[in-house]
C-alpha positions as CSV (number, residue, x, y, z in Angstrom):
1,M,31.4,-58.9,-11.5
2,T,29.2,-60.1,-14.4
3,R,25.4,-60.0,-14.6
4,E,25.3,-63.7,-14.2
5,E,27.3,-63.5,-11.0
6,I,24.9,-60.8,-9.7
7,Q,21.9,-63.0,-10.5
8,G,23.5,-65.9,-8.8
9,N,24.1,-63.7,-5.6
10,I,20.5,-62.5,-5.8
11,A,19.2,-66.1,-6.0
12,Q,21.4,-66.9,-3.1
13,A,20.1,-64.0,-1.1
14,L,16.6,-65.2,-1.8
15,V,17.5,-68.8,-0.6
16,T,19.0,-67.3,2.5
17,V,15.7,-65.7,3.4
18,A,13.4,-68.5,2.1
19,P,15.3,-71.9,2.0
20,E,12.4,-73.5,0.2
21,L,13.3,-71.4,-2.9
22,A,16.5,-73.4,-3.5
23,S,14.4,-75.8,-5.9
24,V,12.4,-73.0,-7.6
25,L,13.3,-71.8,-11.1
26,L,12.4,-68.1,-11.1
27,Q,11.2,-66.6,-14.2
28,P,13.2,-63.3,-14.8
29,D,10.3,-61.1,-16.0
30,V,7.5,-62.2,-13.7
31,P,7.1,-60.3,-10.4
32,L,8.8,-62.0,-7.5
33,R,5.7,-61.7,-5.3
34,D,3.8,-63.7,-7.9
35,Q,6.4,-66.5,-7.9
36,V,7.4,-66.8,-4.2
37,D,5.7,-66.2,-0.9
38,L,7.7,-63.2,0.5
39,D,6.0,-61.2,3.2
40,S,7.2,-57.8,4.1
41,M,9.6,-59.0,6.7
42,D,11.1,-61.6,4.2
43,F,11.5,-58.8,1.7
44,L,13.3,-56.6,4.3
45,R,15.6,-59.5,5.1
46,F,16.2,-60.1,1.3
47,V,17.2,-56.4,0.9
48,M,19.5,-56.7,3.9
49,E,21.0,-59.8,2.4
50,L,21.8,-57.9,-0.8
51,R,23.6,-55.4,1.2
52,R,25.6,-58.1,3.0
53,Q,26.4,-60.2,-0.1
54,L,26.9,-57.5,-2.8
55,G,27.4,-54.2,-0.7
56,V,24.4,-52.6,-2.4
57,E,22.4,-50.2,-0.3
58,V,18.7,-50.1,-1.4
59,P,16.8,-47.2,0.1
60,E,13.2,-47.8,1.0
61,A,12.2,-45.3,-1.8
62,D,13.6,-47.8,-4.2
63,Y,11.9,-51.0,-3.0
64,A,9.3,-50.8,-5.7
65,K,12.1,-51.0,-8.3
66,L,12.8,-54.6,-7.2
67,G,9.7,-56.2,-8.7
68,S,11.1,-59.1,-10.7
69,L,14.3,-61.0,-10.8
70,A,15.4,-59.0,-13.8
71,D,14.6,-55.7,-12.0
72,V,16.7,-56.7,-9.2
73,V,19.6,-57.7,-11.4
74,N,19.3,-54.4,-13.4
75,Y,19.1,-52.4,-10.1
76,V,22.1,-54.1,-8.5
77,A,24.2,-54.0,-11.8
78,A,23.5,-50.3,-12.1
79,R,24.6,-49.7,-8.5
80,L,27.8,-51.7,-9.0
81,G,28.5,-50.0,-12.4
82,V,28.1,-53.2,-14.4
83,P,27.4,-52.3,-18.0
84,V,24.0,-52.9,-19.4
85,R,23.9,-55.4,-22.3
């Protein structure tokens, strides 16, 4: 799996949780919470959707590592063993 595919799956996971995000162009380095209105339950559903779509478990201790889209891509890529560019 490539980083682009990972990013696409992450975007799909976000849209699954919040369908209104389908038309939002996310900035990779801006915190997600500054770009989209995700409450704590939405964030939990997002983490569960990452597990469902990508098979990546995110322990609660790592939630803070998922700040921006780029952070989520890097986290998931590392968990899947995708090389860093």
